[in-house]
N, C-alpha and C positions, 0 to 999 in steps of 0.2 A: 802573066807576071807571078812569080812564086815567092818573092821576098818583099817585105815591107820594112821601110826605115821608120823607126818610132822614136820620138822624143819622150823620155819617161818622166814621171812626176817625182823626180828627186832633185831638188834645187841645189846642186853642188857643182863645183868646177869640173870634177871628174866625169860627171854624167851629163854635162851640158853639150851633148852631141848626139846625132842619131845612132840608135842601135838596131842592127838588122835581125829580123825574126822571119822564120818560115811561115807562109800562110797555109794552114791545113787544107786538104782538099775540099772539105765541105764549105770553106769560106772563099774558095778561089775567085768566084765571080763577084763576091759581095763586098770585099774590103776595098775601100777607096781612100785617096788622100783626103785629109780633113776630118776623118772619123776618129772617134776615140775607141781604143781597144784596151783589153786587160791582158797584160803580159807577165811572164814569170821574170823576176829580177832578183838574183841571188835566191834566198830561201823564200821570198814572199811574192805575192801577186800584186801588181800595182797598175794604175791606169796610165795611158800615154796617148799621144797624138800621132797618127800616121802622117808622115810628111811626103813620102813618095813610094812608088812601087817599082821594083826592078827585077831583072831576071837572074843576076848573079851578085855574089858578095865576095869580098876579099877574105872573109872568115870561113873556115871549113865547117866548124861545128855550130849550127844555129839551133836555138830552141824555138818552139812553136808558139804562135799567138794563142792564148787561151780562148778568147771570145771577143767579138765586136761589142761595143756599148751603144752603137747607133745604127739605125736602119739607113740613114742618109748622112752625108758629111755635115758637121756643125760649123766647119770653117771652109769657106771656098778657097779656090786657088789664090785669089788676090790677097785674102786675109792671111793665108800661110806665108806668102812672100812678105807681107807687111810685118809679120812676126819676126822675120829675119832682119828686116830694116830696124825695127824697134830694139832688137837685141844689140845691134851695133850702135844705134843712136843713143841708147840710154844706159848701156853697159849692164843690161840685166840678163838673167838666164832665159833661155827660149821658153821654158815651161811657164814662166811668169807672163811673158808676152802673150802666149796663147790663152792662158786663163783670164787675162784682163779683157779679152774680147767676148767672153761668154757671160750670161746672166748668172747671178749667185746660185739659182736653183740647180744649175748643172754641176755645181761644185760640191754639193752637200751629199750626205748619205741618202740613197734613194732606192726605191723599188721601181723596177721597170715593167711596164705592160705594153702589149701591142693591142690597139683597139681599131674597130671599124671606123673609117672616116664618116663624116656626118651623113652623106647621101648613099653610103654603101649598105647593101643588105647581105646577110650571110650567104644566101644562095647565089650572089654575084661572084663568090670566090670559087676557084677550081677545087675539085676533090683532092685530097681528103681534108683540106683546111677547115671547112665548117665544123667538123667533128671536134676540133680542139678548142673551140671558143666557148666560153662560159655564157650563162644566160645574159649577163650584162654586156655581151659583145666584146669581151676582152680576153686575152690569154696572158698569163704571167711569163716573163722573159725566161725564167729558169725552166719552165715547162717546155717552152719553145725550143730551148737549147737541147734539153734531154730528148725531145721527140725528133730532133734533126730537121725541123721544118723551117729553120730561119732563112735559107736561100729562097724558098718559095715565098715566104712572107716578104722578103726584100723585093722580089719581082712585083708583088702586088702593091707594095709601098711606092715603087717607082711609078706605077700607073695611077697613084693617088687614092687607092682603095683602103690602105691601112696607114696608121701612123703610130709612132712610139710615144708613150707618155711617161713622164717621170713623176712618181709620187714620192715626194721627199718625206722620209720618215719623221713624223711629228712636226714637220716644218712646212710641207707643201703638198696639197692634194689638188687634183683637178676639181674644179667646182662642179657639183652635180645637182641636178634638179629632178624631181620625180614627174614622170609623164604618164598619163592614162589614155588608153585608146580601146575601142570596142574590139573584141576578139571574133565576133560573129558578123556575117553579112547582114545588111539592113533588114531583109524580110524576117530572118531568124531573130533579129534583135527585137522587132515589133512583136513577134510571137511570144518571146520570153517575157516582155513587159505585160502582156495580157495575162500571163499565168501567175504573176506576182500578187500575193494576197493584199487586200485593201489596207491591212494594218501596217504593211511595209511601205507607207506612202512615200517616204524619202527615197527608197530604192527606185520606185516607179519614176520619181521626178528626175533622178540621175539618168535613167534610161531614156526618158523623153528628151532630155537634153542632147544625148548622143544621137537620137533618131533625127532631131532637128539639125544638129551640127555633127555630121558624121566625119570626125577627124580626131587627131591626137590633141590633148590639151594638158597644160601644166596642172598638176594636182592642186597646188595652192589656189590657182585661179578658179578651178572647178568648185572647191569648197567655198571660196569667197562669193562666187556668183550665185550658188544655190543655198547658201547659209546652212550647209550640212556638215557632217563630221566624217573623219577618216574611216570610222567603223562601218558606215553605210557603204563606202566605196569598197572596203575590204570584203564585205559580205558578197558583193558582186564579183570580186576577183576570185574568191573561193569557189563561186558557182561557175567559174570559167566563162563568164559573159564579158568581163573587162580584163584588160592586161595592163600591168604596171612595169615601167622600166626606168632606169636611171639614165638621164641624158647629160652630157658634159656641156657646160656653157663657159665662155670666156669670163674671167673676172673682169668686170668693166669698172675701172675706178670712177667713171663718170656716168654710172647708170642712172643716177637720180637727177641728172642735169640734161636739159635740152639745150641745144645750141641753135641760136637763131641763124638761119642761112644768111650769109652776106655775099655781096657781089663786088666786083672790081669798082673802085672809085676812080673818077676822072683824075688824072695826074696833073700836078702843077708844072709850069715850065721847067723849074729846076729838077723836079722828079723825072720828067721825060728825058732831060739831058743825062741824068745819072743812070737811068735804066737802059738807055740805048746800047752802050758798050757791053752790058751784061747779057742782054738778049742776043746781041751779035755773037758773043763768045759761045752762047748755048747753040745757036744755029750753025755756027761754023765748026762745032766740036773742037774748040780751042781751049787749052788750059791757060787761064790768066788769074792773077790774084788782084782783086779790087779792094781798095780801102774806101768804104762808103762813110765819109766824114760829114756828119750832119748835126746841127744843134739839137738840143732836146726838143721833142715835139715837131720835128721837121718832116715826119712821115716816112721814116725808114722802113717800118713794118709793111706798109703798102707796096714798097718796091720789092721786098722779100716775096710777098704773096704773089704779085704778078709775075715775077721771075719764075717762081715754082710752077705757077699755072702753065707757063710756056713749056717747062720741062715735061709736065705731065702730058700735055697735048702731044709731045714727041715720044711718049711711052717711056720716059725716063723717071728716075727717082731722085728724092731730095732729102738731105739731112740738115736740120736747123738746130744749132746749139744755142742754148740760152744759159745764163749763169744759174747756179743752183736754184733752190726752191722759190725764191722771191718772184721770179718771172712766170712761174708756171700757170697759175689760175688765169690771168689775163691773156697770156700768150696762147694757152690752150684754147680759150674762147675764140681768139682771132683765127687760129688755124683750123679748129674744128668747124667753126662757122663757115669758113670758105671751102674746106675740102672734105667735110663730114667724116665718113668712116674710112677714108683713105689715110687717116692720120693715126700713127701709134705714138704714144707719149711715154718717155722713160726718164724718171727722176727719182731722187732719194725718198720722196714722200710716198712712193708706192710700196706695197708689201712685196716680199720675194715672189709670191704667186702671181701678182699682177704684172710684175716686171717680166716674168717668165712668159706669160701669155702674150704680152705685147711683143716680146722678141720672136715668139713663134709665128705671130701674124706676119712679121717681116720675112722670116725664113720661108713661109708658105706663099709669099707674094700677095698677101691679102691687102697690104697697105703700100703706099708709094711715098709717103712722107713720114719722117721721124722727127719729132720735136723732143729734145731732151738735154740733160746736163752732159758734162764732160764725156762719160763713157759711151754715150750714144754715137760717138764718132766711129765706133766699130760696128755699127748696124750692118747685118750681113746682106746688103744690097749687092746686085751684080750688074746694075746698069745706071750708075749714078750720073745725074745731069747737072747737079749744083750742090755745093755745100756752103751754108751760111753760118757765120759765127757772130751772134749779136753781142753787143758790149764786149768787143774783143779784148779790151784792156783788163778785163776781170782776172784776178789772180787765181780764181777757182778753176780755171782751165788747165792749171798745172797740177799734175798729180804728185803728192809729196812722198809716196812710197813706191816700191818697185811695181811696174816699170815707171820711172819718173819722166813720163812723157808730157809734152804740152799739146793740147788738142789742136792748136793752130798748125803745128808741124805735121801732125798725123793727117789733118785735113788736106794740107798742100800735097803731101805724099800720095794720098788716095786720088786726089783730083788729077795729079799727073798721069796716073794709070788710066783714068777714064777720059782724059782730055776734056775736062770740064772746068767751069770757073769756080773760084772760092771768093765769097763776098765777106769781108770783115767790116762789121758796122760799129760805129761808136761816135758819141759826141766829144769824147776825150780819149782819142786813140793813145795806145801805149807809145812811148817815145820810140821804141824799136820799129814799130809798124810805120809810124809817121816818117821816120828817117828813111825807111825803105821806099816809101811812096815818093819822098823828095828825090831819092836817087833813081826813081823810075823802075825799081825792081817790082814794086806793086804799082797799080794804076790808081791814081787818086780821083774819086768822084765826090763832089761837094754838094751839100744841101745847106746853103747859108742862112735860110730863114725858116720860121715856123710855118706850118701848114696854112693856117688861116691868116697869115701875115700878122698874127698876134705878136705884140712886143714881148721880148724876154722879160721876166719879172725884174722889178727894181730891187737892188740889193743894198742893205744897210749893214755896215760892219761896226760892231759895238765893242769898245775896249772895256773889258770887265775890270781892269785895274782902276779905271776912272770911276766906275760904278762903286767900287769898294771905297775909294777915297771920299766919295760923296755920301758914304754911310749906307749904301744899299748892300745888305749882306745876303740877299736872297740869290738863288741860282737863276732868277729871271731878271733881265735888265728892265728898267722902267718902260722903255719903248716896247719891248716884246709883250710885257704884261698889258699895256694899254691896247695893243693891237689884238691880242687874244680876246680881250673883253669886247672890243668893237666887233670882232667876227661873230662872237656868240650872239650879240644883239642883232646882227644882220642875218643871222641863221646861215652863215657860210662856214666852211670847214677849214681846220688848220692841221698841219703836220708838225709834230715836234720830234726832232732827230737828235738822238744822243749818241755821239761818237764814242763807242765803248772800247775799241781796240786799244790795248795797252793802258787801260785806265780803269781797272776794276777796283771795287771797294776793298780796302785792306784794313786790318785792325792794328791800332797803334796805342801805346801808352803816352798820355799827354805829359807825364812828369819826366820820364827819362828817354822818350823817343823810341822805345823798343818796338819793333814791328814783328808780328807773329809769322814765322816762316814755316814752310813745309819741312818735316824732319827728313824727308827723302830727297827733296829737290831744293836747289838754291833759288827759291822764289817765294814771294809772300803768298799766304793763303787768301783766297777770295771770300768775302763775306756774302752769304746768301740770307737775305732777310726773311724770306718765306719760311725757311726751315730753321732759322736761327742758328745756322751752322757755318763753319768755315770749311772750304773745300779747296783741294789742289787740282787745278785744271790739267796737270800733266800726268800725275800718277793716280789720281782718284782718292788720295788720303782725305779723311773727314775728321773734324773735331768740333767741340763746342767752344763758344767764346768764354774765356776764363773770367772769373769775377774780379780777380786782381792780377796785376802785371807779374809775370814769372821772374822778372829781373829785380824790380825795386819794391814789389808788393803794394804799389799804389793802386787805388781803386779807380783811377781815372782812365779807364780803358774805353776808347771810342773807335768807331770805324770812320774811315775817311773815303772820299771818292763818291761819285754820284752814280747810283744805279737807277734803272727805270722805275723800280718800286719807290725809291726815295723821291723821284721827280713826281710820280703820281700822287704820293702822299702830300707833297708840298702844294701841288695844283689843287688838291682837294681842300686845302686850308684857304688859299688865296682866291680861288674861283669855285666856290662850292656848287655853283649852278652848272658847271661844265660836265658834259657826259664824255667819258674818256674810254677809248679802247687802247689797251696796252699790248704791244707785240714784241715779245722777246723770247728767249729760249724756253722760259718757264710756261708762258701762255700758249706757245705754238707746238709744244712737245707732242700733243696727241694728233693722230692721223686726221687730216681734214680740218684741223683747228685753224690753220693759216687762211684757208679759203673762206671759212665761216666768218672769221673776224673781218676780213676785207669786205665780204658781202654785206655785213652789218653796217660797216662804214659807208659803203656805196649807197645803201638804203637809207642813209641819213639818221641812223640810230645813235650817232655820236658826233660831238663837235670837234673833238681833238683825237688824232691818231698819234700815239706816242710810241716810238720804237727805236731799234738799233739798226745796224747794217741792212737787215732784211727789208726795210721799207724805203731804202734809198733808190731802188731801181724799178723802172717799168710801170709804176702805178700811174694810172691815167684816170683821174676822177674830175668831172667838170666843176665840182663845187669847192675845190681846194683853192683858196686865194692867199693863204699865208703859210710860209714854211719857216720854222725857227730852228736854227742849229745851236744846241746848247753848249757844245764843247768842240770847237772847230779844230783845236790844235793838239789834241791828245796824241795823234799819230806822228806829229812832227818830231817828237822827242824819242822815237824808237830808234834802235841801232840798225837802220836799214837805209841804204842809199836811195831807195824808191819812196821814202816817207813823204817828200814834198809832192811827188807825182800822185801818190795815193790820196793825199789830203786834197789836192786840187781836183782830182777826178771825183772824189766823193762829194765835195761841196757843190761842184757843178751839177752832178747827178741829182742831188737832193733839191737844189734850187730849181731844177727842171720839172719838179712835181707841181709847181705853182702856176696858176693862170694858163692852163693848157687849152682852155676853151673860151667861152665868151667873156668871162669875168677876168679883169687884169690881176696879176699876182704880185705879191710882195715877199721878200726874203729877208730874214734878219739873222746875221751870223754873229754869235758871241764868241769872243776869243781873248786870250791873254797875250797873244803875239800878233796884233793887227798889222804890224809892219812887215811880216813875212810875205814874200812875193806870192807864195802859193795861195795864201788867204786873200791878199789884195786882188790878184788877177781872177780868182774864182768869183770875186764880187762883180767884176766887169765881164765875166765869162769870156775872157780873151785868151783862147787856147794858143793862138799863134805866138803871142808875146811870151806866154808861159813856156812854150816849147823852146823858144830861143834862149831865154834865161836859163832854163834847166839844162839845155844842151851844153852851155858854157861850163856850168858846174861839173857835168859828167865828163866833159873832155879834160878839164884840169885834173880831175881825180881818177882818170883812167877807168871809167865805168861804162857799161853798155849805154847806148848802142855803139860806142867807139871801140869798146873792148868786149871780148867774150869773158864769161866767168865760169869757173868750176870750183865747187866747194867740196873739200874732203873733210868728213867728220869722223873722229875716232872716239869710241867710248868703251869703258871697262870699269869694273868695280874698284880697281886700284889706281890711284892717281899717278904713281910713278910709271906704271905700264903705259898709261895713256900718253904721258909726256914723252917718254922715250920713243914710242912707236911713231907719234906725230912728228917728232924731230927727225927720225930716220926717213919718213915719207917725204917731208919737206926737202930734206937734203937730196934725196934721190931725184925729186922732180927738178930741183934747181940744176942738177948736173945734167939733166936731159933736155932742157929747153934753151931757147935762144936768149940773147941779152935783153931784147925788148920786152920779154915776158916778166911780169912781176909776180913773185911768190911771197905772199904775206903769211907769217906764222912760223912755227906753231903758236897758237894763242888759245886761251880758254874761251869756250863758246859764250855768247851773251847770257845763256842760262847754263852755268857751268856744271850743274849736276841735276840729273832727272832720274827719279826712281833708284836712287843710290848708285847710279853709274856716272862716273865723271866724263866730261865731254871736252875734247879739244878740237880745234879746226885749223885748216890751212886753206887759204884762198888763192886761186891762180887767176891772174888777169892777162889775157893774151890776145893778139890780133891774128896771127897765123902760126899754127903749130901742127904740121901735118902728122907728126908722130905722137902727138899727145895721147891720142886714144890708145895706142899700143902701150905707152908708158903707164897709163892708168890701169889698163888690163893687167899688166905685169904686177902692179901693186896689189890688186885684188887677188890675183893668183898666189902671190907670195904669202899673203896673210890668211889665205883660205884655211890652212891647217890650224891656225890659232883661233879661228872662229869657234871651234869646238870648246875652247877654254874661256869662252865669255868675251872675247874681243870682237868688237864690231867696227868695220870700216865701211862707211857709205860714201858714195861719190855722186854728186848732183851736177850734171853738166850745164844746167841753166837755172841756177837757184833763184827762187822767188822769195824764200824765207831764209834769212841769214841767221836766225836765232839758234 
């Protein structure tokens, strides 16, 4: 094969196709599809992905590839094909699709080295390779290129003797530790010890250690064991008695944690019934999508674990997706406890280096299970046996920027390739998934009761308008206050959940009603009490709270809304004896803080866990018997057709944190709209009734799952440009679609201006439009030229956020 087709890293319409390059003779046998290469493009050199190799090209004059960037492919054949599918499915450029599949460390500026694999010695390599390696067992990539030994290195890499490492400049280095070993054989070592003078007692002690333990040891451990200093060891290194080298270790985000080994639990009758079809699908190599619909605490995780066990026994691999950071500590415990070092973990709480190391473990087949957030769906496995998506209704599975994929769709696509099952688990499935299960597109598996037949917690809904009428101005209803006090006396734990979405603290003048807005965006500034500042969560603008109103000069400037800090302060006044752990963006910003706070709560160091979204899911503590929801309805008033569904899901999830073990649980939901069906039915945890009610609303208003949606958003610094472009686009779409399709707009977005750019949108609701994809592509191509002049047109084929 003499020619490589390459997708270059230039995200524009004109370059979104493979370009052919000649493979120079020295790389003939080494370049493979899925590798990254550096190629000349116009006057500059850029990186690209090789998609295929061929013998001829329709172009006469081809330029040559400059150099490969990898020793082995970073994308396998299946992922390359998945890239094509993503491109079609999300209308993104191919280069975005490929980059989404790689860890961040591979996208930065880096130096590359080739190093010996852990068990390889220099003299295992054929001549003349050992001459080129430095003392630390590495060779710089540039040196390897100049010396022309890359093909030989690649042959050794294929045998597992060598590997490429990326040291990201200033951002990521391989983690190294210093190792010490004796340079002399044992008899000579003993002779050397006898010759060391008595005054160098510490040196004698170090040598005695190596005579008794003739092996390599980490320097830090040696110094700790012998209570000695580095200078003692250096003296022996200078005398050529000992040898020091740097060894690479994986960064282990869990190095300070031990995981208790756990074993399969006996399954209940319902669990056995649910797991049967999944195991059958694994054994028969059949692709099926299962919706595992089980109430909170019904033992879904055990079904996941036993299904994975089955896959591993057949030599296959598993991907488990969990919503972002909230689920990680407890989930990691469960998976690491069951499968130990076979598990790689990928989520946003890890550093770039840790993520890169976890990804390399997958690439090298050192692990068989990946537990992670959305992007873990691209784990480079080659023999998948099952994909599990826990809490499948979570909106964080949808990526909001290019490529705008939904992890569920990618999972189903990959599972089709490998003929394996996908399991979607949830206590409150998304309406789309439940509707598909009703239509038998997915197979429904039910877990109708909790594991230990524990009753679901009793729920009390409190109308805060009544509380106000009766003179209670506090943010806590009398009932919630009494129950909190009661739990503290009984030494039981409570969770207080503040529904913050769309309900942030803003600053307003009490005299004239003026609300302080961001100067760059049409949205109010959020008040942060910790720093006494107002911040815009869209463009990052910051300002101090003025002493008087800019409009009427009144001094009655106050902030409104309840933040976690405000709740904590009020709790401190009314329940001074309560020990509180607060979990929100401010307290969990530092790495590992999330886990630390949850561990403290589990160890009983606090009575009340107070938090936002992040505490709603997956927490399983035996001592929680009370859950209080302070503001149930803040999401109901957002301009989003899914707001009722999200409210119902969230309230059900939070309620599910109570009474999961021996002690019965109670839930109190405080609301200003107790009559809304999503609040009422979350109180009885009646998903089926909610589903029927909500489906009627969706049908009447032409929303999913009855219709598909596509959102086109146009933004520009000049309002007139935005309006005219959106009008043209809406007109063009209307002329190309059938009469059943509804095109709404153009209309200003719910947040009409962000970062001084005006935003307009157009919403398409359709059932069947086979040419819609082509129409949308034409729109993107048409406005590609104007993108250079600041116009942005973005198309989301399955929007989860309509703001």
